[in-house]
Backbone as CSV, one residue per row, in Angstrom:
resi,resn,N_x,N_y,N_z,CA_x,CA_y,CA_z,C_x,C_y,C_z
1,UNK,137.930,201.516,254.579,139.158,200.732,254.333,139.348,199.605,255.441
2,UNK,139.733,198.570,254.892,139.817,197.339,255.823,141.260,197.461,256.464
3,UNK,141.291,197.142,257.821,142.593,197.179,258.519,143.339,195.892,258.127
4,UNK,144.486,195.992,257.739,145.412,194.982,257.293,146.561,194.656,258.192
5,UNK,146.385,195.229,259.387,147.473,195.001,260.403,147.438,193.518,260.892
6,UNK,148.734,192.992,261.067,148.768,191.593,261.451,148.260,191.465,262.863
7,UNK,147.589,190.198,263.172,147.223,190.069,264.457,148.446,189.745,265.429
8,UNK,148.107,189.927,266.807,149.267,189.778,267.701,148.706,189.499,269.183
9,UNK,149.285,188.457,269.728,150.158,187.530,269.094,149.447,186.367,268.387
10,UNK,150.063,185.683,267.655,149.206,184.647,266.844,149.367,183.287,267.441
11,UNK,148.210,182.498,267.119,148.336,180.982,267.423,149.242,180.295,266.568
12,UNK,149.710,179.077,266.902,150.738,178.389,266.121,150.232,178.065,264.817
13,UNK,150.934,177.939,263.755,150.345,177.682,262.352,150.097,176.273,262.332
14,UNK,149.038,175.911,261.479,148.765,174.627,261.086,148.816,174.398,259.619
15,UNK,149.524,173.165,259.374,149.845,172.926,257.857,148.548,172.065,257.298
16,UNK,148.313,172.546,256.122,147.274,171.889,255.382,147.908,171.108,254.212
17,UNK,147.218,170.147,253.608,147.654,169.492,252.379,147.398,170.260,251.168
18,UNK,148.286,170.365,250.290,148.020,171.252,249.108,148.276,170.245,247.777
19,UNK,147.660,170.728,246.773,147.598,169.901,245.477,148.049,170.832,244.395
20,UNK,148.249,170.236,243.082,148.572,170.914,241.967,147.457,171.930,241.668
21,UNK,146.210,171.687,242.053,145.154,172.700,241.748,145.337,173.787,242.737
22,UNK,145.937,173.805,243.810,146.190,174.995,244.654,147.257,175.760,244.038
23,UNK,148.281,175.095,243.388,149.417,175.819,242.755,148.810,176.619,241.532
24,UNK,147.881,175.947,240.687,147.495,176.425,239.628,146.605,177.693,240.084
25,UNK,145.838,177.682,241.053,144.951,178.762,241.547,145.781,179.880,242.149
26,UNK,146.762,179.491,242.835,147.875,180.615,243.331,148.317,181.399,242.108
27,UNK,148.777,180.782,241.103,149.312,181.360,239.906,148.187,182.323,239.341
28,UNK,147.007,181.765,239.160,145.993,182.475,238.586,145.781,183.808,239.353
29,UNK,145.725,183.804,240.750,145.466,184.877,241.596,146.766,185.671,241.644
30,UNK,147.866,185.113,241.403,149.037,185.919,241.272,149.182,186.895,240.065
31,UNK,148.609,186.345,239.059,148.568,187.115,237.626,147.370,188.103,237.896
32,UNK,146.432,187.758,238.563,145.299,188.695,238.717,145.711,189.858,239.609
33,UNK,146.547,189.661,240.673,147.026,190.726,241.424,148.044,191.665,240.690
34,UNK,148.841,191.026,239.929,149.789,191.779,239.059,148.948,192.678,238.104
35,UNK,148.013,192.175,237.455,147.343,193.085,236.493,146.499,194.014,237.170
36,UNK,146.080,193.849,238.417,145.272,194.858,239.060,146.194,195.951,239.697
37,UNK,147.334,195.690,240.067,148.286,196.647,240.636,149.681,196.444,239.877
38,UNK,149.790,196.633,238.576,151.074,196.420,237.943,152.241,197.504,238.387
39,UNK,151.900,198.721,238.797,152.959,199.549,239.224,153.729,199.025,240.402
40,UNK,153.052,198.411,241.353,153.699,197.849,242.396,154.603,196.682,242.066
41,UNK,154.112,195.855,241.163,154.871,194.785,240.713,156.047,195.137,240.043
42,UNK,155.981,196.037,239.245,157.089,196.603,238.432,158.160,197.157,239.462
43,UNK,157.748,197.999,240.312,158.506,198.715,241.193,159.314,197.709,242.057
44,UNK,158.657,196.792,242.680,159.294,195.875,243.709,160.184,194.715,242.794
45,UNK,159.689,194.308,241.767,160.556,193.465,240.975,161.706,194.218,240.429
46,UNK,161.800,195.504,240.213,162.821,196.275,239.939,164.044,196.279,240.881
47,UNK,163.654,196.010,242.051,164.729,195.880,243.034,165.575,194.560,242.620
48,UNK,164.877,193.578,242.432,165.665,192.382,242.123,166.440,192.525,240.858
49,UNK,165.723,192.986,239.698,166.231,193.073,238.480,167.457,193.978,238.276
50,UNK,167.422,195.124,238.861,168.440,196.185,238.896,169.441,195.554,239.793
51,UNK,169.289,195.079,240.885,170.351,194.380,241.828,171.062,193.403,241.000
52,UNK,170.272,192.440,240.352,170.968,191.450,239.571,171.742,191.921,238.519
53,UNK,171.390,192.944,237.694,172.214,193.673,236.668,173.475,194.251,237.258
54,UNK,173.436,194.841,238.399,174.466,195.400,238.997,175.513,194.287,239.372
55,UNK,175.020,193.386,240.035,176.069,192.297,240.195,176.701,191.608,239.176
56,UNK,175.982,191.523,238.115,176.428,190.799,236.843,177.415,191.902,236.282
57,UNK,177.154,193.030,236.189,178.153,193.971,235.536,179.435,194.124,236.491
58,UNK,179.371,194.056,237.792,180.394,194.086,238.585,181.351,192.878,238.501
59,UNK,180.548,191.636,238.273,181.432,190.421,238.355,182.061,190.046,237.111
60,UNK,181.493,190.756,235.813,182.153,190.484,234.504,183.453,191.008,234.495
61,UNK,183.696,192.416,234.715,185.056,192.888,234.493,186.101,192.341,235.581
62,UNK,187.243,191.905,235.325,188.208,191.480,236.329,188.566,192.592,237.282
63,UNK,188.945,192.200,238.390,189.362,193.007,239.465,188.254,193.648,240.174
64,UNK,187.079,193.417,239.932,185.907,194.124,240.813,185.416,193.169,241.871
65,UNK,185.949,192.173,242.197,185.497,191.262,243.232,185.465,191.909,244.454
66,UNK,186.276,192.778,244.931,186.238,193.496,246.138,184.962,194.313,246.307
67,UNK,184.319,194.792,245.148,183.204,195.374,245.327,181.951,194.522,245.192
68,UNK,182.077,193.523,244.402,180.913,192.592,244.071,180.612,191.751,245.325
69,UNK,181.552,191.337,246.083,181.276,190.562,247.302,180.322,191.155,248.283
70,UNK,180.722,192.513,248.648,179.761,193.158,249.723,178.321,193.321,249.000
71,UNK,178.293,193.397,247.840,176.809,193.503,247.210,176.183,192.295,247.212
72,UNK,176.893,191.115,247.009,176.369,189.855,247.002,175.896,189.465,248.399
73,UNK,176.639,189.997,249.440,176.194,189.607,250.796,174.904,190.573,251.006
74,UNK,174.863,191.791,250.560,173.779,192.678,250.803,172.546,192.424,250.116
75,UNK,172.585,191.878,248.986,171.428,191.639,248.085,170.409,190.813,248.837
76,UNK,170.927,189.629,249.470,169.791,188.613,250.149,169.176,189.569,251.372
77,UNK,169.841,190.507,251.911,169.168,191.281,252.974,168.128,192.136,252.430
78,UNK,168.340,192.645,251.233,167.349,193.632,250.543,166.062,192.800,249.977
79,UNK,166.451,191.822,249.542,165.438,190.865,248.529,164.077,190.698,249.379
80,UNK,164.100,190.149,250.609,162.870,189.766,251.416,162.086,191.021,251.660
81,UNK,162.631,192.272,251.671,161.958,193.450,251.971,161.086,193.782,250.614
82,UNK,161.701,193.448,249.343,161.043,193.682,248.221,159.835,192.608,248.066
83,UNK,160.160,191.508,248.554,159.033,190.311,248.434,157.905,190.788,249.334
84,UNK,158.237,191.406,250.601,157.194,191.748,251.394,156.282,192.759,250.755
85,UNK,156.732,193.656,250.071,156.082,194.569,249.401,155.007,193.909,248.407
86,UNK,155.349,192.867,247.856,154.332,192.216,246.833,153.262,191.508,247.680
87,UNK,153.830,190.869,248.870,152.875,190.302,249.669,151.911,191.167,250.306
88,UNK,152.301,192.356,250.562,151.424,193.379,251.273,150.405,193.857,250.221
89,UNK,150.642,193.959,248.986,149.803,194.412,247.845,148.632,193.269,247.848
90,UNK,149.192,192.053,247.723,148.284,190.969,247.611,147.269,190.907,248.822
91,UNK,147.799,191.022,250.002,147.139,191.143,251.326,145.956,192.183,251.257
92,UNK,146.317,193.344,250.805,145.447,194.611,250.823,144.328,194.181,249.684
93,UNK,144.797,193.747,248.589,143.785,193.377,247.372,142.669,192.347,248.033
94,UNK,143.381,191.445,248.697,142.417,190.349,249.319,141.520,190.759,250.330
95,UNK,141.905,191.854,251.175,141.127,192.349,252.312,140.187,193.527,251.584
96,UNK,140.418,194.007,250.392,139.509,195.040,249.872,139.980,196.470,250.304
97,UNK,141.294,196.587,250.651,141.872,197.803,251.184,142.387,198.592,250.030
98,UNK,142.471,200.048,250.221,143.218,200.751,249.332,144.779,200.413,249.211
99,UNK,145.235,200.903,248.185,146.738,200.649,247.890,147.477,201.967,247.676
100,UNK,147.389,202.897,248.761,148.388,204.149,248.695,149.743,203.739,248.719
101,UNK,150.699,204.327,247.985,151.967,204.078,247.890,152.692,204.302,249.427
102,UNK,152.221,205.272,250.139,152.796,205.620,251.302,152.576,204.542,252.348
103,UNK,151.289,203.865,252.318,151.102,202.933,253.351,151.666,201.606,252.810
104,UNK,151.730,201.289,251.660,152.435,200.059,251.302,153.935,200.007,251.665
105,UNK,154.509,201.256,251.237,155.995,201.363,251.565,156.167,201.384,253.066
106,UNK,155.211,201.981,253.805,155.298,202.039,255.204,155.381,200.772,255.738
107,UNK,154.401,199.854,255.390,154.563,198.495,255.860,155.737,197.779,255.673
108,UNK,156.399,197.814,254.580,157.708,197.398,254.243,158.872,197.897,255.090
109,UNK,158.734,199.284,255.357,159.893,199.849,256.305,159.677,199.367,257.705
110,UNK,158.381,199.227,258.093,158.048,198.870,259.482,158.572,197.315,259.722
111,UNK,158.692,196.541,258.765,159.186,195.330,258.950,160.582,195.073,259.347
112,UNK,161.399,196.199,259.488,162.771,196.190,260.021,162.641,196.135,261.554
113,UNK,161.500,196.286,262.090,161.394,196.182,263.557,160.663,194.866,263.928
114,UNK,160.562,194.018,262.925,159.687,192.672,263.147,160.849,191.572,262.942
115,UNK,160.333,190.540,262.355,161.142,189.236,262.294,161.777,189.141,260.868
116,UNK,161.420,189.911,259.849,162.012,189.801,258.451,163.586,189.943,258.517
117,UNK,164.101,190.970,259.301,165.427,191.045,259.345,166.302,189.616,259.798
118,UNK,165.561,189.098,260.821,166.268,187.777,261.260,166.163,186.778,260.070
119,UNK,165.006,186.668,259.195,165.089,185.818,258.169,165.905,186.185,257.217
120,UNK,166.265,187.591,256.996,167.224,187.887,255.999,168.752,187.390,256.500
121,UNK,168.872,187.426,257.754,170.263,186.972,258.348,170.313,185.586,258.061
122,UNK,169.352,184.747,258.132,169.328,183.339,257.924,169.683,183.210,256.395
123,UNK,169.104,183.836,255.523,169.355,183.725,254.084,170.777,183.977,253.798
124,UNK,171.334,185.114,254.517,172.747,185.464,254.190,173.591,184.323,254.815
125,UNK,173.349,183.869,255.926,174.099,182.797,256.529,174.225,181.542,255.492
126,UNK,173.108,181.118,255.010,173.109,179.861,254.062,173.838,180.229,252.924
127,UNK,173.786,181.464,252.380,174.373,181.867,251.156,175.875,182.014,251.415
128,UNK,176.307,182.491,252.530,177.756,182.492,252.788,178.392,181.266,253.145
129,UNK,177.677,180.188,253.696,178.041,178.800,253.939,178.262,178.260,252.515
130,UNK,177.263,178.392,251.509,177.420,177.765,250.257,178.556,178.400,249.554
131,UNK,178.939,179.718,249.603,180.006,180.358,248.909,181.362,179.711,249.453
132,UNK,181.328,179.501,250.749,182.502,179.004,251.420,182.854,177.451,250.972
133,UNK,181.732,176.656,251.000,181.830,175.331,250.571,182.161,175.210,249.176
134,UNK,181.532,176.036,248.351,181.947,176.164,246.873,183.376,176.420,246.616
135,UNK,183.932,177.293,247.473,185.289,177.511,247.246,186.165,176.278,247.736
136,UNK,185.597,175.764,248.672,186.444,174.485,249.163,186.318,173.348,248.147
137,UNK,185.103,173.150,247.439,185.046,172.268,246.515,185.992,172.499,245.170
138,UNK,186.072,173.795,244.871,186.930,174.142,243.804,188.358,173.806,244.209
139,UNK,188.783,174.091,245.386,190.111,174.058,245.800,190.537,172.417,245.874
140,UNK,189.509,171.645,246.324,189.718,170.075,246.296,189.983,169.611,245.038
141,UNK,189.180,169.901,244.080,189.214,169.254,242.719,190.235,169.959,241.749
142,UNK,190.366,171.352,241.938,191.241,172.024,240.934,192.374,172.764,241.619
143,UNK,192.689,172.480,242.964,193.783,173.063,243.541,195.120,172.765,242.870
144,UNK,195.242,171.544,242.474,196.411,170.978,241.976,196.815,171.228,240.529
145,UNK,195.712,171.728,239.852,195.636,171.963,238.400,196.696,173.141,238.086
146,UNK,197.120,173.160,236.871,197.968,174.176,236.501,197.218,175.390,236.399
147,UNK,197.665,176.649,236.883,196.780,177.697,236.959,196.172,178.181,235.533
148,UNK,194.900,178.188,235.597,194.183,178.450,234.251,192.995,179.606,234.614
149,UNK,192.904,180.325,233.617,191.737,181.299,233.818,190.446,180.707,233.417
150,UNK,189.718,180.255,234.389,188.596,179.330,234.049,187.454,180.268,233.348
151,UNK,187.458,181.628,233.377,186.577,182.377,232.694,186.757,182.462,231.240
152,UNK,187.915,182.073,230.634,188.175,182.081,229.313,188.633,180.629,228.809
153,UNK,189.076,179.851,229.651,189.353,178.504,229.285,188.550,177.298,229.857
154,UNK,187.342,177.358,229.355,186.194,176.443,229.697,186.529,175.021,229.651
155,UNK,187.559,174.677,228.810,187.864,173.252,228.523,188.334,172.558,230.022
156,UNK,188.752,173.348,230.877,189.323,172.846,232.190,188.102,172.223,232.905
157,UNK,186.906,172.523,232.486,185.725,171.887,233.141,185.365,170.512,232.443
158,UNK,186.003,170.302,231.296,185.801,168.987,230.817,186.893,167.836,231.162
159,UNK,187.711,168.282,231.968,188.640,167.367,232.543,188.032,166.515,233.545
160,UNK,188.569,165.376,233.940,188.043,164.380,234.932,187.875,165.323,236.248
161,UNK,188.728,166.008,236.694,188.517,166.744,237.909,187.381,167.825,237.722
162,UNK,187.532,168.498,236.583,186.464,169.485,236.360,185.047,168.850,236.341
163,UNK,184.857,167.858,235.634,183.450,167.075,235.629,183.195,166.669,237.096
164,UNK,184.167,166.126,237.747,183.802,165.609,239.207,183.446,166.837,240.081
165,UNK,184.083,168.030,239.879,183.741,169.268,240.651,182.314,169.622,240.301
166,UNK,181.916,169.724,239.136,180.732,170.184,238.741,179.573,169.209,239.154
167,UNK,179.758,167.896,239.254,178.863,166.849,239.734,178.573,167.232,241.309
168,UNK,179.847,167.344,241.932,179.776,167.301,243.526,179.165,168.736,243.879
169,UNK,179.583,169.796,243.141,179.046,171.180,243.439,177.641,171.203,243.199
170,UNK,177.185,170.570,242.029,175.584,170.651,241.715,174.824,170.005,242.786
171,UNK,175.361,168.828,243.125,174.582,168.047,244.186,174.624,168.895,245.542
172,UNK,175.676,169.265,245.996,175.643,169.990,247.174,174.842,171.420,247.146
173,UNK,175.007,172.003,245.883,174.285,173.227,245.740,172.800,172.953,245.750
174,UNK,172.322,171.839,245.104,170.866,171.536,245.217,170.403,171.316,246.585
175,UNK,171.213,170.735,247.284,171.001,170.590,248.844,170.749,171.902,249.471
176,UNK,171.766,172.800,249.234,171.494,174.350,249.847,170.272,174.764,249.292
177,UNK,169.945,174.696,248.078,168.739,175.292,247.301,167.499,174.682,248.057
178,UNK,167.451,173.310,248.228,166.224,172.865,248.897,166.048,173.404,250.241
179,UNK,167.093,173.515,251.032,167.042,173.890,252.389,166.574,175.529,252.424
180,UNK,167.074,176.183,251.619,166.697,177.712,251.527,165.116,177.772,251.003
181,UNK,164.780,177.006,249.981,163.369,176.931,249.580,162.674,176.624,250.619
182,UNK,162.862,175.485,251.310,162.134,175.003,252.371,161.736,175.774,253.611
183,UNK,162.744,176.553,253.996,162.414,177.405,255.130,162.183,178.817,254.776
184,UNK,161.912,179.169,253.582,161.341,180.423,253.173,160.118,180.383,252.363
185,UNK,159.716,179.334,251.895,158.674,179.413,250.807,157.376,179.958,251.298
186,UNK,157.038,179.785,252.699,155.922,180.558,253.168,156.155,181.151,254.509
187,UNK,157.424,181.161,254.999,157.779,181.793,256.094,157.739,183.385,256.048
188,UNK,158.174,183.873,254.945,158.149,185.292,254.734,156.869,185.836,254.628
189,UNK,155.823,185.301,253.958,154.424,185.856,253.899,153.831,185.582,255.369
190,UNK,154.163,184.644,255.848,153.721,184.304,257.352,154.134,185.370,258.313
191,UNK,155.216,185.721,258.308,155.821,186.771,259.202,155.288,188.065,258.933
192,UNK,154.872,188.372,257.675,154.099,189.660,257.486,152.719,189.598,258.054
193,UNK,152.130,188.440,257.780,150.697,188.381,258.206,150.541,188.172,259.646
194,UNK,151.353,187.568,260.368,151.157,187.078,261.787,152.501,187.555,262.696
195,UNK,152.009,187.810,263.934,153.205,187.914,264.902,153.700,186.626,265.489
196,UNK,154.656,186.128,264.755,155.437,184.904,265.022,156.765,185.198,265.081
197,UNK,157.648,184.310,265.811,159.112,184.397,265.685,159.397,183.695,264.422
198,UNK,160.594,184.120,263.987,161.193,183.521,262.663,161.416,181.993,262.536
199,UNK,161.849,181.426,263.825,162.038,180.088,263.953,160.848,179.279,263.776
200,UNK,159.644,179.745,264.381,158.388,179.052,264.234,158.020,178.949,262.776
201,UNK,158.239,180.175,262.161,157.779,180.281,260.758,158.644,179.473,259.846
202,UNK,159.889,179.371,260.150,160.749,178.472,259.369,160.483,176.951,259.531
203,UNK,160.040,176.578,260.703,159.623,175.290,261.072,158.408,174.956,260.250
204,UNK,157.412,175.831,260.318,156.258,175.631,259.694,156.499,175.422,258.249
205,UNK,157.150,176.254,257.482,157.503,176.365,256.218,158.340,174.991,255.777
206,UNK,159.102,174.564,256.520,159.907,173.281,256.254,158.844,172.066,256.397
207,UNK,157.967,172.212,257.398,156.932,171.145,257.557,156.048,171.164,256.284
208,UNK,155.625,172.281,255.798,154.878,172.319,254.617,155.531,171.634,253.404
209,UNK,156.805,171.763,253.296,157.386,171.128,252.091,157.655,169.590,252.228
210,UNK,157.892,169.192,253.446,158.114,167.762,253.732,156.721,167.002,253.651
211,UNK,155.807,167.618,254.127,154.428,167.039,254.213,153.722,167.097,252.809
212,UNK,154.079,167.846,251.945,153.639,167.941,250.538,154.812,167.960,249.535
213,UNK,155.621,166.947,249.806,156.891,167.022,249.005,156.790,167.085,247.557
214,UNK,155.910,166.124,246.763,155.906,166.199,245.409,155.263,167.484,244.868
215,UNK,154.239,167.995,245.624,153.533,169.231,245.104,154.511,170.318,245.349
216,UNK,155.270,170.371,246.377,156.057,171.569,246.677,157.290,171.561,245.609
217,UNK,157.626,170.436,245.213,158.885,170.228,244.382,158.370,170.851,242.895
218,UNK,157.098,170.556,242.596,156.524,171.097,241.340,156.563,172.580,241.485
219,UNK,156.136,173.150,242.644,156.205,174.714,242.829,157.618,175.145,242.743
220,UNK,158.496,174.450,243.173,159.961,174.948,243.114,160.422,174.952,241.693
221,UNK,160.025,173.784,241.012,160.418,173.740,239.580,159.910,174.780,238.727
222,UNK,158.503,175.143,239.083,157.999,176.304,238.330,158.775,177.651,238.493
223,UNK,159.082,177.753,239.833,159.762,179.100,240.218,161.204,179.063,239.388
224,UNK,162.085,177.899,239.319,163.172,177.888,238.671,162.951,178.138,237.148
225,UNK,161.956,177.450,236.620,161.741,177.618,235.123,161.220,179.049,234.839
226,UNK,160.444,179.597,235.475,159.852,180.952,235.383,161.070,181.905,235.496
227,UNK,161.822,181.933,236.456,163.066,182.765,236.615,164.026,182.639,235.427
228,UNK,164.319,181.335,235.020,165.207,180.925,233.887,164.673,181.568,232.626
229,UNK,163.448,181.473,232.302,162.904,182.099,231.068,162.948,183.375,231.259
230,UNK,162.515,184.067,232.487,162.639,185.470,232.618,163.833,186.094,232.446
231,UNK,164.907,185.481,232.674,166.329,185.969,232.646,166.797,186.266,231.084
232,UNK,166.069,185.369,230.327,166.671,185.363,228.950,166.891,186.531,228.197
233,UNK,165.790,187.444,228.131,166.083,188.791,227.505,166.577,189.787,228.275
234,UNK,167.722,189.471,228.854,168.599,190.346,229.624,167.837,190.878,230.910
235,UNK,167.305,189.829,231.545,166.585,190.104,232.903,165.297,190.789,232.669
236,UNK,164.804,191.165,231.583,163.471,191.980,231.287,162.302,191.184,231.626
237,UNK,162.460,189.975,231.337,161.166,189.064,231.779,160.957,188.801,233.116
238,UNK,162.002,189.054,233.984,161.775,189.167,235.402,160.776,190.124,235.905
239,UNK,160.545,191.308,235.126,159.686,192.278,235.487,158.209,191.840,235.568
240,UNK,157.923,190.634,234.861,156.682,189.997,234.935,156.679,188.813,235.775
241,UNK,157.659,187.914,235.717,157.815,186.661,236.374,157.792,186.918,237.917
242,UNK,158.737,187.921,238.232,158.869,187.962,239.825,157.734,188.505,240.431
243,UNK,157.009,189.489,239.828,155.736,189.998,240.661,154.505,188.878,240.688
244,UNK,154.582,188.181,239.595,153.467,187.031,239.455,153.938,186.004,240.446
245,UNK,155.047,185.600,240.610,155.542,184.528,241.682,155.272,185.101,242.874
246,UNK,155.605,186.307,243.259,155.515,186.930,244.593,154.059,186.950,245.021
247,UNK,153.156,187.371,244.158,151.723,187.528,244.503,151.271,185.989,244.696
248,UNK,151.659,185.153,243.868,151.260,183.709,243.943,151.650,183.033,245.139
249,UNK,152.958,183.488,245.675,153.495,182.793,246.872,152.530,183.232,248.076
250,UNK,151.945,184.451,248.063,151.033,184.881,249.045,149.788,184.107,249.072
251,UNK,149.253,183.824,247.936,148.077,183.058,247.742,148.295,181.457,248.164
252,UNK,149.580,181.003,247.725,149.837,179.590,248.109,149.790,179.339,249.632
253,UNK,150.454,180.499,250.301,150.682,180.475,251.835,149.158,180.470,252.320
254,UNK,148.376,181.414,251.813,147.060,181.352,252.273,146.197,180.091,252.260
255,UNK,146.616,179.314,251.285,145.863,178.030,251.003,146.524,177.006,251.751
256,UNK,147.799,177.059,252.065,148.532,175.911,252.691,148.731,176.083,254.270
257,UNK,148.382,177.359,254.871,148.754,177.559,256.234,147.375,178.102,256.836
258,UNK,147.045,177.660,258.002,145.906,178.209,258.612,146.308,178.369,260.102
259,UNK,145.387,179.140,260.854,145.746,179.325,262.156,144.459,179.094,263.034
260,UNK,144.479,178.688,264.376,143.429,178.325,265.158,142.531,179.658,265.458
261,UNK,143.204,180.843,265.473,142.580,182.038,265.953,142.103,182.751,264.694
262,UNK,142.250,182.209,263.488,141.795,182.928,262.339,140.360,183.043,262.255
263,UNK,139.650,184.257,261.865,138.161,184.480,261.788,137.678,183.357,260.805
264,UNK,136.457,182.975,261.220,135.716,182.027,260.324,135.290,182.581,259.035
């Protein structure tokens, strides 16, 4: 069995140019990894799907916000560990290593003592800032409106204030989504693969996006489209979309980032 333990300490990451061909190949390899180890893909994607269902069911009934908010904060903390599981499976398949459940899950659990929790904190911080700003935007545009239940009276969004709120909120939300995508797109697999601090990993990830902006925006668009389609049959499509995207992210990282101390 091949040793898959990360090197320590690692040389600084070096960013490569990527193309749409790299994205296509990453998706092909992601599908291959999913079909070679589907049980792992279904298990780790289940963390996302069941968590999303729980949040949805909690948010729909009125009066459950007190329970939904803690879960909404906790979910970004759990999600990176599920993604690490998919990356670990791809890493082991790439190295020709075995895939015993105990060792794969053990790697995920050991990440709690490395840099992934710090990345989870960054994700939660960005999420909370966006929630706060979203409430501010709502208050600024709709605070003087007659009290209306927006969950049942959607026409409030067709007013001048409502349309302005949607436009401003969407623009600012897109900015937050871009930042979150940029700092995490390859930083999470990088932190699994290498002994780096999370700040270095985020800087490298952001540099990858800015240096390959058109290609990485295509990758971001594919992620959004795949997740949107996967959510249509009550989230069930995510059981395929999420593991394929997770495995593909590992392979995109391997094609986009290199290290001076990597073996030839």
